[in-house]
DSSP file (Angstrom, degrees, kcal/mol; ACC not computed):
  #  RESIDUE AA STRUCTURE BP1 BP2  ACC     N-H-->O    O-->H-N    N-H-->O    O-->H-N    TCO  KAPPA ALPHA  PHI   PSI    X-CA   Y-CA   Z-CA
    1    1 A M              0   0    0      0, 0.0     2,-0.2     0, 0.0    43,-0.2   0.000 360.0 360.0 360.0 141.7  179.0  214.4  150.5
    2    2 A A        -     0   0    0     41,-1.1    43,-0.1     1,-0.1     2,-0.1  -0.563 360.0-105.6 -84.6 152.1  176.3  215.0  148.0
    3    3 A D     >  -     0   0    0     -2,-0.2     4,-1.7     1,-0.1     3,-0.2  -0.380  27.1-115.1 -74.6 158.6  172.8  215.9  149.1
    4    4 A T  H  > S+     0   0    0      1,-0.2     4,-2.3     2,-0.2     5,-0.2   0.793 112.7  59.8 -69.7 -27.3  170.1  213.3  148.8
    5    5 A A  H  > S+     0   0    0      2,-0.2     4,-2.4     1,-0.2    -1,-0.2   0.913 106.3  48.2 -65.5 -40.2  168.1  215.3  146.3
    6    6 A R  H  > S+     0   0    0      1,-0.2     4,-2.2     2,-0.2    -2,-0.2   0.914 111.8  48.7 -66.9 -40.6  171.0  215.2  143.9
    7    7 A A  H  X S+     0   0    0     -4,-1.7     4,-2.1     2,-0.2    -2,-0.2   0.867 112.1  50.0 -66.8 -35.8  171.5  211.5  144.4
    8    8 A R  H  X S+     0   0    0     -4,-2.3     4,-2.1     2,-0.2    -2,-0.2   0.906 111.1  47.9 -67.2 -41.7  167.8  210.9  143.8
    9    9 A K  H  X S+     0   0    0     -4,-2.4     4,-2.2     2,-0.2    -2,-0.2   0.895 112.8  49.3 -65.3 -39.8  167.8  213.0  140.6
   10   10 A L  H  X S+     0   0    0     -4,-2.2     4,-2.8     2,-0.2     5,-0.2   0.907 109.5  51.3 -67.6 -40.8  170.9  211.1  139.4
   11   11 A S  H  X S+     0   0    0     -4,-2.1     4,-2.2     2,-0.2    -2,-0.2   0.893 110.6  49.0 -65.0 -38.6  169.3  207.7  140.1
   12   12 A E  H  X S+     0   0    0     -4,-2.1     4,-1.9     2,-0.2    -1,-0.2   0.914 112.5  48.3 -65.2 -40.4  166.2  208.6  138.2
   13   13 A R  H  X S+     0   0    0     -4,-2.2     4,-2.5     1,-0.2    -2,-0.2   0.922 111.4  49.2 -65.2 -43.1  168.3  209.8  135.3
   14   14 A I  H  X S+     0   0    0     -4,-2.8     4,-2.9     1,-0.2     5,-0.3   0.902 108.2  54.6 -64.1 -39.8  170.4  206.6  135.3
   15   15 A Q  H  X S+     0   0    0     -4,-2.2     4,-2.2    -5,-0.2    -1,-0.2   0.914 110.6  46.3 -61.1 -41.7  167.2  204.5  135.4
   16   16 A Q  H  X S+     0   0    0     -4,-1.9     4,-2.2     2,-0.2    -2,-0.2   0.919 113.9  47.4 -65.7 -43.5  166.0  206.3  132.2
   17   17 A V  H  X S+     0   0    0     -4,-2.5     4,-2.5     2,-0.2    -2,-0.2   0.927 113.0  47.3 -64.9 -46.3  169.3  206.0  130.4
   18   18 A V  H  X S+     0   0    0     -4,-2.9     4,-2.6     1,-0.2     5,-0.2   0.929 113.1  49.2 -63.8 -45.5  169.7  202.3  131.2
   19   19 A A  H  X S+     0   0    0     -4,-2.2     4,-1.7    -5,-0.3    -1,-0.2   0.914 112.8  47.8 -59.5 -41.9  166.1  201.6  130.2
   20   20 A Q  H  X S+     0   0    0     -4,-2.2     4,-2.4     2,-0.2     5,-0.5   0.893 111.4  50.6 -68.5 -38.7  166.6  203.4  126.9
   21   21 A M  H  X>S+     0   0    0     -4,-2.5     5,-2.4     1,-0.2     4,-1.3   0.924 110.4  48.2 -63.9 -45.3  169.9  201.7  126.2
   22   22 A L  H  <5S+     0   0    0     -4,-2.6    -1,-0.2     1,-0.2    -2,-0.2   0.837 115.5  47.0 -65.5 -31.5  168.4  198.3  126.8
   23   23 A D  H  <5S+     0   0    0     -4,-1.7    -2,-0.2    -5,-0.2    -1,-0.2   0.870 129.5  13.7 -75.5 -38.6  165.5  199.2  124.5
   24   24 A T  H  <5S+     0   0    0     -4,-2.4    -3,-0.2    -5,-0.1    -2,-0.2   0.830 129.2  29.8-110.3 -41.9  167.4  200.7  121.6
   25   25 A R  T  <5S+     0   0    0     -4,-1.3     2,-0.8    -5,-0.5    -3,-0.2   0.783  93.3  80.3-103.1 -27.2  171.1  200.0  121.6
   26   26 A I      < +     0   0    0     -5,-2.4    -1,-0.1     1,-0.1    45,-0.0  -0.716  47.8 174.2 -87.1 116.3  171.8  196.7  123.3
   27   27 A K        +     0   0    0     -2,-0.8    -1,-0.1     3,-0.0    -5,-0.1  -0.052  20.3 145.2-112.2  31.8  171.1  194.0  120.7
   28   28 A D    >   -     0   0    0      1,-0.1     3,-1.3    39,-0.1    39,-0.1  -0.556  45.6-144.9 -69.2 126.0  172.4  190.9  122.6
   29   29 A P  T 3  S+     0   0    0      0, 0.0    -1,-0.1     0, 0.0    35,-0.1   0.742  98.1  62.5 -65.1 -20.1  170.2  187.9  121.8
   30   30 A R  T 3  S+     0   0    0     33,-0.1     2,-0.4    34,-0.1    37,-0.1   0.717  79.6 101.2 -72.1 -22.0  170.6  186.7  125.4
   31   31 A L    <   -     0   0    0     -3,-1.3    33,-0.1    36,-0.1    30,-0.1  -0.517  58.0-168.5 -72.6 118.9  168.8  189.8  126.7
   32   32 A G        -     0   0    0     -2,-0.4     2,-1.4    28,-0.4    24,-0.1   0.058  48.9 -49.9 -89.0-157.3  165.2  188.9  127.6
   33   33 A F  E    S-A   55   0A   0     22,-0.6    22,-2.3     2,-0.0     2,-0.4  -0.658  73.4-176.6 -84.0  95.5  162.3  191.2  128.4
   34   34 A V  E     -A   54   0A   0     -2,-1.4     2,-0.5    20,-0.2    20,-0.2  -0.782  15.5-167.7-102.1 132.8  164.1  193.3  131.1
   35   35 A T  E     -A   53   0A   0     18,-2.5    18,-2.6    -2,-0.4     2,-0.7  -0.986  18.6-137.8-120.2 126.7  162.5  196.0  133.1
   36   36 A V  E     +A   52   0A   0     -2,-0.5    16,-0.3    16,-0.2     3,-0.1  -0.719  26.3 175.3 -82.3 114.1  164.6  198.4  135.2
   37   37 A T  E     -     0   0A   0     14,-1.7     2,-0.3    -2,-0.7    15,-0.2   0.824  56.8  -6.4 -91.4 -35.3  162.7  198.7  138.5
   38   38 A D  E     -A   51   0A   0     13,-1.4    13,-3.3   -23,-0.0     2,-0.4  -0.990  47.8-156.3-159.9 153.2  165.0  200.9  140.7
   39   39 A V  E     -A   50   0A   0     -2,-0.3     2,-0.5    11,-0.2    11,-0.2  -0.996  11.9-165.8-134.3 132.6  168.4  202.5  140.7
   40   40 A R  E     -A   49   0A   0      9,-2.6     9,-3.0    -2,-0.4     2,-0.4  -0.979   4.6-163.3-120.4 127.2  170.2  203.4  144.1
   41   41 A V  E     -A   48   0A   0     -2,-0.5     7,-0.2     7,-0.2   -30,-0.1  -0.871  21.6-117.1-111.0 139.9  173.1  205.7  144.1
   42   42 A T    >   -     0   0    0      5,-2.4     3,-1.7    -2,-0.4     5,-0.1  -0.267  33.5-103.3 -67.1 161.7  175.5  206.0  147.0
   43   43 A G  T 3  S+     0   0    0      1,-0.3   -41,-1.1     2,-0.1    -1,-0.1   0.821 122.0  51.1 -56.9 -36.5  175.9  209.3  148.8
   44   44 A D  T 3  S-     0   0    0    -43,-0.2    -1,-0.3     1,-0.0   -41,-0.1   0.365 108.9-123.4 -88.8   8.2  179.1  210.2  147.1
   45   45 A L  S <  S+     0   0    0     -3,-1.7    -2,-0.1     2,-0.2     3,-0.1   0.689  80.4 114.9  66.7  20.8  177.6  209.5  143.6
   46   46 A Q        +     0   0    0      1,-0.2    44,-2.4    43,-0.1     2,-0.4   0.661  69.9  36.2 -96.3 -16.2  180.4  206.9  142.9
   47   47 A H  E     - b   0  90A   0     42,-0.3    -5,-2.4    -5,-0.1     2,-0.4  -0.999  59.7-166.8-141.4 137.6  178.4  203.7  142.7
   48   48 A A  E     -Ab  41  91A   0     42,-3.0    44,-2.0    -2,-0.4     2,-0.6  -0.987   9.6-153.0-128.1 128.2  175.0  202.9  141.3
   49   49 A D  E     -Ab  40  92A   0     -9,-3.0    -9,-2.6    -2,-0.4     2,-0.6  -0.887  13.5-158.3 -97.9 121.5  173.0  199.6  142.0
   50   50 A V  E     -Ab  39  93A   0     42,-3.3    44,-3.1    -2,-0.6     2,-0.4  -0.900   4.4-159.6-105.9 120.6  170.6  198.9  139.1
   51   51 A F  E     +Ab  38  94A   0    -13,-3.3   -14,-1.7    -2,-0.6   -13,-1.4  -0.837  18.0 170.2-102.8 137.6  167.7  196.6  140.0
   52   52 A Y  E     -Ab  36  95A   0     42,-2.1    44,-3.5    -2,-0.4     2,-0.3  -0.973  23.9-145.9-143.8 155.2  165.9  194.8  137.2
   53   53 A T  E     -A   35   0A   0    -18,-2.6   -18,-2.5    -2,-0.3     2,-0.4  -0.881  12.0-149.7-117.5 157.8  163.3  192.1  136.6
   54   54 A V  E     -A   34   0A   0     -2,-0.3     2,-0.6   -20,-0.2   -20,-0.2  -0.993  13.1-134.2-129.8 128.7  163.1  189.6  133.7
   55   55 A Y  E    S+A   33   0A   0    -22,-2.3   -22,-0.6    -2,-0.4     2,-0.3  -0.706  71.8  40.4 -81.4 123.6  160.0  188.1  132.4
   56   56 A G  S    S-     0   0    0     -2,-0.6    -2,-0.1   -24,-0.1     2,-0.0  -0.907  91.6 -41.0 136.4-165.0  160.4  184.4  131.9
   57   57 A D     >  -     0   0    0     -2,-0.3     4,-1.6     1,-0.0    -3,-0.0  -0.069  66.7 -82.4 -91.1-171.1  162.0  181.4  133.5
   58   58 A D  H  > S+     0   0    0      1,-0.2     4,-2.4     2,-0.2     5,-0.2   0.844 126.6  55.9 -65.9 -33.3  165.3  180.9  135.3
   59   59 A E  H  > S+     0   0    0      1,-0.2     4,-2.5     2,-0.2    -1,-0.2   0.916 106.0  50.5 -65.3 -41.2  167.2  180.4  132.0
   60   60 A A  H  > S+     0   0    0      1,-0.2     4,-2.1     2,-0.2   -28,-0.4   0.855 110.1  51.4 -62.8 -35.6  166.0  183.8  130.8
   61   61 A R  H  X S+     0   0    0     -4,-1.6     4,-2.0     2,-0.2    -2,-0.2   0.926 112.1  44.6 -68.8 -44.1  167.1  185.4  134.0
   62   62 A T  H  X S+     0   0    0     -4,-2.4     4,-2.1     2,-0.2    -2,-0.2   0.906 114.2  49.4 -66.5 -40.4  170.7  183.9  133.8
   63   63 A D  H  X S+     0   0    0     -4,-2.5     4,-2.4     1,-0.2    -1,-0.2   0.905 111.6  48.6 -66.6 -41.5  171.0  184.7  130.2
   64   64 A S  H  X S+     0   0    0     -4,-2.1     4,-2.4     2,-0.2    -1,-0.2   0.859 109.0  53.9 -68.6 -32.8  169.9  188.3  130.8
   65   65 A A  H  X S+     0   0    0     -4,-2.0     4,-1.9     2,-0.2    -1,-0.2   0.912 109.5  47.4 -63.2 -42.5  172.3  188.6  133.7
   66   66 A K  H  X S+     0   0    0     -4,-2.1     4,-1.9     2,-0.2    -2,-0.2   0.919 112.6  50.3 -63.7 -44.6  175.2  187.5  131.4
   67   67 A A  H  X S+     0   0    0     -4,-2.4     4,-1.5     1,-0.2    -2,-0.2   0.890 110.1  49.0 -61.8 -40.4  174.0  190.0  128.7
   68   68 A L  H  < S+     0   0    0     -4,-2.4     4,-0.4     1,-0.2    -1,-0.2   0.856 110.0  51.7 -70.3 -32.5  173.9  192.9  131.2
   69   69 A E  H >< S+     0   0    0     -4,-1.9     3,-0.6     1,-0.2     4,-0.3   0.880 110.8  48.0 -67.1 -37.3  177.4  192.1  132.5
   70   70 A S  H 3< S+     0   0    0     -4,-1.9     3,-0.3     1,-0.2     4,-0.2   0.782 116.0  43.9 -75.2 -26.8  178.8  192.1  129.0
   71   71 A A  T 3X S+     0   0    0     -4,-1.5     4,-2.2    -5,-0.2     5,-0.2   0.370  82.3 103.1 -97.4   5.0  177.1  195.4  128.1
   72   72 A K  H <> S+     0   0    0     -3,-0.6     4,-2.1    -4,-0.4    -1,-0.2   0.838  78.9  51.3 -59.3 -36.8  178.0  197.1  131.4
   73   73 A G  H  > S+     0   0    0     -3,-0.3     4,-2.5    -4,-0.3    -1,-0.2   0.913 110.8  47.1 -67.7 -44.5  180.8  199.2  129.8
   74   74 A I  H  > S+     0   0    0     -4,-0.2     4,-1.8     2,-0.2    -2,-0.2   0.905 114.2  47.4 -65.0 -40.7  178.7  200.5  127.0
   75   75 A I  H  X S+     0   0    0     -4,-2.2     4,-2.3     1,-0.2    -2,-0.2   0.895 111.6  50.7 -68.3 -38.4  175.9  201.4  129.3
   76   76 A R  H  X S+     0   0    0     -4,-2.1     4,-2.4    -5,-0.2    -2,-0.2   0.909 109.2  50.3 -63.3 -43.2  178.2  203.1  131.8
   77   77 A S  H  X S+     0   0    0     -4,-2.5     4,-2.0     1,-0.2    -1,-0.2   0.897 111.9  48.6 -65.8 -35.6  179.8  205.2  129.1
   78   78 A E  H  X S+     0   0    0     -4,-1.8     4,-2.5     2,-0.2    -1,-0.2   0.885 109.0  53.1 -70.4 -35.9  176.3  206.3  127.9
   79   79 A V  H  X S+     0   0    0     -4,-2.3     4,-2.2     1,-0.2     5,-0.3   0.928 109.1  50.1 -60.4 -43.6  175.3  207.2  131.4
   80   80 A G  H  X S+     0   0    0     -4,-2.4     4,-1.5     1,-0.2     5,-0.2   0.889 112.0  47.3 -63.4 -38.7  178.4  209.3  131.7
   81   81 A K  H  < S+     0   0    0     -4,-2.0    -2,-0.2     1,-0.2    -1,-0.2   0.923 116.7  42.0 -65.7 -44.5  177.6  211.1  128.4
   82   82 A Q  H  < S+     0   0    0     -4,-2.5    -2,-0.2     1,-0.2    -1,-0.2   0.738 116.5  45.0 -79.5 -25.7  174.0  211.8  129.3
   83   83 A T  H  < S-     0   0    0     -4,-2.2    -1,-0.2    -5,-0.2    -2,-0.2   0.816  85.7-151.4 -87.3 -31.8  174.4  212.8  132.9
   84   84 A G     <  +     0   0    0     -4,-1.5     2,-0.2    -5,-0.3    -3,-0.1   0.722  40.1 146.3  71.9  20.7  177.3  215.1  132.4
   85   85 A I        -     0   0    0     -5,-0.2    -1,-0.2     1,-0.1     3,-0.1  -0.550  58.4-114.7 -88.7 159.8  178.8  214.6  136.0
   86   86 A R  S    S+     0   0    0      1,-0.2     2,-0.5    -2,-0.2    -1,-0.1   0.930 101.5  33.0 -62.1 -49.6  182.5  214.6  136.6
   87   87 A L  S    S-     0   0    0    -42,-0.1    -1,-0.2    -3,-0.0    -2,-0.0  -0.940  81.3-136.8-114.2 122.8  182.9  211.0  137.6
   88   88 A T        -     0   0    0     -2,-0.5    -8,-0.1    -3,-0.1   -12,-0.0  -0.590  27.8-118.8 -77.1 127.9  180.7  208.4  136.1
   89   89 A P        -     0   0    0      0, 0.0   -42,-0.3     0, 0.0   -43,-0.1  -0.339  24.9-111.5 -68.6 147.2  179.4  206.0  138.8
   90   90 A T  E     -b   47   0A   0    -44,-2.4   -42,-3.0     1,-0.0     2,-0.4  -0.450  34.3-134.2 -69.9 150.2  180.2  202.3  138.5
   91   91 A L  E     -b   48   0A   0    -44,-0.2     2,-0.4    -2,-0.1   -42,-0.2  -0.906  21.9-176.7-113.5 136.7  177.2  200.2  137.7
   92   92 A A  E     -b   49   0A   0    -44,-2.0   -42,-3.3    -2,-0.4     2,-0.4  -0.993  16.9-145.9-132.3 126.8  176.2  196.9  139.4
   93   93 A F  E     -b   50   0A   0     -2,-0.4     2,-0.4   -44,-0.2   -42,-0.2  -0.786  17.5-175.9 -97.4 132.6  173.1  195.0  138.1
   94   94 A H  E     -b   51   0A   0    -44,-3.1   -42,-2.1    -2,-0.4     2,-0.4  -0.987  29.2-119.7-127.7 134.5  171.0  193.1  140.6
   95   95 A L  E     -b   52   0A   0     -2,-0.4     2,-0.3   -44,-0.2   -42,-0.2  -0.612  33.7-130.7 -69.6 123.3  168.0  190.8  139.9
   96   96 A D        -     0   0    0    -44,-3.5   -42,-0.2    -2,-0.4     4,-0.2  -0.588   9.4-154.0 -79.4 135.6  165.0  192.4  141.8
   97   97 A A     >  +     0   0    0     -2,-0.3     4,-2.2     1,-0.2     5,-0.2   0.169  61.4 113.3 -94.1  18.6  163.1  189.9  143.9
   98   98 A V  H  > S+     0   0    0      1,-0.2     4,-2.8     2,-0.2     5,-0.2   0.908  74.0  49.6 -62.0 -45.9  159.8  191.9  143.7
   99   99 A P  H  > S+     0   0    0      0, 0.0     4,-2.2     0, 0.0    -1,-0.2   0.908 112.8  47.1 -62.7 -39.4  157.8  189.4  141.7
  100  100 A E  H  > S+     0   0    0      2,-0.2     4,-2.1     1,-0.2    -2,-0.2   0.903 113.7  47.9 -66.5 -41.2  158.7  186.5  144.0
  101  101 A T  H  X S+     0   0    0     -4,-2.2     4,-2.3     2,-0.2    -1,-0.2   0.905 111.3  51.5 -67.2 -40.3  157.9  188.5  147.1
  102  102 A A  H  X S+     0   0    0     -4,-2.8     4,-2.3     1,-0.2    -2,-0.2   0.893 109.1  49.5 -64.3 -39.4  154.6  189.6  145.6
  103  103 A A  H  X S+     0   0    0     -4,-2.2     4,-2.2     2,-0.2    -1,-0.2   0.894 111.1  49.8 -62.0 -41.3  153.7  186.0  144.8
  104  104 A H  H  X S+     0   0    0     -4,-2.1     4,-1.9     2,-0.2    -2,-0.2   0.891 111.6  48.4 -64.3 -39.7  154.6  185.0  148.4
  105  105 A L  H  X S+     0   0    0     -4,-2.3     4,-2.4     2,-0.2    -2,-0.2   0.879 109.8  52.5 -71.0 -36.1  152.4  187.8  149.8
  106  106 A D  H  X S+     0   0    0     -4,-2.3     4,-2.2     2,-0.2    -2,-0.2   0.915 109.2  49.4 -63.2 -41.8  149.5  186.9  147.5
  107  107 A A  H  X S+     0   0    0     -4,-2.2     4,-2.2     1,-0.2    -2,-0.2   0.892 111.0  50.1 -63.1 -39.0  149.7  183.3  148.7
  108  108 A A  H  X S+     0   0    0     -4,-1.9     4,-2.2     2,-0.2    -2,-0.2   0.897 109.9  50.4 -66.3 -41.1  149.7  184.5  152.3
  109  109 A L  H  X S+     0   0    0     -4,-2.4     4,-2.3     2,-0.2    -2,-0.2   0.876 110.0  49.9 -65.5 -38.3  146.7  186.7  151.7
  110  110 A V  H  X S+     0   0    0     -4,-2.2     4,-2.1     2,-0.2    -2,-0.2   0.917 111.3  49.0 -63.4 -41.4  144.8  183.9  150.2
  111  111 A E  H  X S+     0   0    0     -4,-2.2     4,-2.2     2,-0.2    -2,-0.2   0.898 110.9  50.0 -63.8 -40.9  145.6  181.6  153.1
  112  112 A A  H  X S+     0   0    0     -4,-2.2     4,-2.5     2,-0.2    -1,-0.2   0.896 110.5  50.3 -65.9 -42.0  144.5  184.4  155.6
  113  113 A A  H  X S+     0   0    0     -4,-2.3     4,-2.1     2,-0.2    -1,-0.2   0.888 110.2  50.6 -64.7 -37.8  141.2  184.8  153.7
  114  114 A R  H  X S+     0   0    0     -4,-2.1     4,-1.7     2,-0.2    -2,-0.2   0.926 111.5  46.9 -65.1 -44.6  140.6  181.1  153.8
  115  115 A R  H  X S+     0   0    0     -4,-2.2     4,-2.3     1,-0.2    -2,-0.2   0.873 110.3  53.3 -68.6 -37.5  141.2  180.9  157.5
  116  116 A D  H  X S+     0   0    0     -4,-2.5     4,-2.5     1,-0.2    -1,-0.2   0.908 107.2  52.1 -58.4 -42.1  139.0  183.9  158.1
  117  117 A A  H  X S+     0   0    0     -4,-2.1     4,-2.2     2,-0.2    -2,-0.2   0.879 108.7  50.6 -64.0 -38.5  136.2  182.2  156.2
  118  118 A E  H  X S+     0   0    0     -4,-1.7     4,-2.1     2,-0.2    -1,-0.2   0.903 111.0  48.2 -64.0 -42.3  136.6  179.1  158.4
  119  119 A V  H  X S+     0   0    0     -4,-2.3     4,-2.6     2,-0.2    -2,-0.2   0.905 111.6  50.2 -64.7 -41.9  136.4  181.2  161.5
  120  120 A A  H  X S+     0   0    0     -4,-2.5     4,-1.8     2,-0.2    -2,-0.2   0.892 109.7  51.0 -64.0 -40.0  133.3  183.0  160.3
  121  121 A A  H  X S+     0   0    0     -4,-2.2     4,-0.9     1,-0.2    -1,-0.2   0.885 112.8  45.8 -66.0 -38.9  131.6  179.8  159.4
  122  122 A L  H  X S+     0   0    0     -4,-2.1     4,-0.5     1,-0.2     3,-0.3   0.886 111.8  52.2 -68.3 -38.3  132.4  178.4  162.9
  123  123 A A  H  < S+     0   0    0     -4,-2.6     3,-0.5     1,-0.2    -2,-0.2   0.819 103.7  57.2 -64.7 -33.3  131.2  181.7  164.5
  124  124 A S  H  < S+     0   0    0     -4,-1.8    -1,-0.2     1,-0.2    -2,-0.2   0.811 110.5  43.2 -70.7 -27.1  127.9  181.6  162.6
  125  125 A K  H  < S+     0   0    0     -4,-0.9    -1,-0.2    -3,-0.3    -2,-0.2   0.501  95.8 103.2 -93.5  -5.0  127.0  178.1  164.1
  126  126 A A     <  -     0   0    0     -4,-0.5     2,-0.3    -3,-0.5    -3,-0.0  -0.358  52.7-161.3 -78.9 156.4  128.2  179.0  167.6
  127  127 A S        -     0   0    0     -2,-0.1     2,-0.1     0, 0.0    -2,-0.1  -0.909  30.6 -87.9-130.4 163.7  125.8  179.8  170.4
  128  128 A Y        -     0   0    0     -2,-0.3     4,-0.1     1,-0.1     0, 0.0  -0.383  23.2-141.0 -70.5 148.1  126.4  181.6  173.7
  129  129 A A  S    S+     0   0    0      2,-0.1    -1,-0.1    -2,-0.1     2,-0.1   0.799  87.9   3.0 -77.0 -30.2  127.5  179.6  176.7
  130  130 A G  S    S-     0   0    0      1,-0.4     2,-0.1     2,-0.0    -2,-0.1  -0.124 121.4 -20.0-124.3-137.5  125.3  181.6  179.0
  131  131 A D        -     0   0    0      1,-0.1    -1,-0.4    -2,-0.1    -2,-0.1  -0.465  58.2-123.9 -74.7 151.6  122.8  184.4  178.5
  132  132 A A  S    S+     0   0    0      1,-0.3    -1,-0.1    -2,-0.1    -3,-0.1   0.857 108.1  28.7 -64.7 -36.2  123.2  186.3  175.2
  133  133 A D  S    S+     0   0    0      1,-0.1    -1,-0.3     2,-0.1    -2,-0.0  -0.855  70.0 179.7-126.1  96.6  123.5  189.6  177.2
  134  134 A P        +     0   0    0      0, 0.0     2,-0.2     0, 0.0    -1,-0.1   0.472  50.9  98.6 -79.7  -0.3  125.0  188.9  180.6
  135  135 A Y  S    S-     0   0    0      1,-0.1     2,-0.3     0, 0.0    -2,-0.1  -0.564  73.5-120.3 -89.9 150.0  125.0  192.5  181.8
  136  136 A R        -     0   0    0     -2,-0.2    -1,-0.1     4,-0.0     3,-0.0  -0.643  23.4-152.1 -84.5 144.5  122.4  194.0  184.0
  137  137 A H    >>  -     0   0    0     -2,-0.3     4,-1.5     1,-0.1     3,-0.7  -0.932  18.3-128.3-119.1 145.5  120.4  196.9  182.7
  138  138 A P  H 3> S+     0   0    0      0, 0.0     4,-2.0     0, 0.0     5,-0.2   0.868 107.0  55.7 -60.3 -37.6  118.8  199.7  184.9
  139  139 A D  H 3> S+     0   0    0      1,-0.2     4,-1.3     2,-0.2     5,-0.1   0.817 105.9  52.0 -71.2 -25.3  115.3  199.4  183.4
  140  140 A E  H <> S+     0   0    0     -3,-0.7     4,-1.8     2,-0.2    -1,-0.2   0.860 106.9  53.3 -73.2 -37.3  115.2  195.6  184.2
  141  141 A E  H  X S+     0   0    0     -4,-1.5     4,-1.9     1,-0.2    -2,-0.2   0.898 107.1  51.9 -64.7 -40.7  116.1  196.3  187.9
  142  142 A D  H  X S+     0   0    0     -4,-2.0     4,-1.3     1,-0.2    -1,-0.2   0.898 110.6  47.7 -60.8 -41.2  113.3  198.8  188.2
  143  143 A A  H  < S+     0   0    0     -4,-1.3    -1,-0.2     1,-0.2    -2,-0.2   0.841 110.6  51.6 -72.4 -31.5  110.8  196.2  186.9
  144  144 A A  H  < S+     0   0    0     -4,-1.8    -1,-0.2     1,-0.2    -2,-0.2   0.842 109.1  51.3 -70.5 -34.6  112.2  193.5  189.3
  145  145 A E  H  <        0   0    0     -4,-1.9    -1,-0.2     1,-0.2    -2,-0.2   0.814 360.0 360.0 -70.3 -34.3  111.8  195.8  192.3
  146  146 A A     <        0   0    0     -4,-1.3    -1,-0.2    -5,-0.2    -2,-0.2   0.461 360.0 360.0 -80.2 360.0  108.2  196.7  191.6
């Protein structure tokens, strides 16, 4: 088994090579504005999962996925040349769900802020059911005894 530091270094290098290849050498018209967000390499360095995002609509995402699948061999051979390891890892491209997750979290935060504002508005109009300070204080007891 390879150590995790080596796998981490390899994943960083694969991310750089894939991003460079998509920017300079892959000229597929189906390829949209693709950003490589993460690469995860297995412990034995035999398989790499490449996560990416695509700017645009669902059609741009599907077209970019097809373009990446067709260019997988060229990208893998370049990864093998530039990393110099004995066995080049297989590549699998996965659409990253980070933008959708971030949009969902933003919507949840906006809803939480709205509810907090409602609670604060209700609390500002509220009054105490009994005394404002229901606890006894020692200085008041001394004044009541005298």
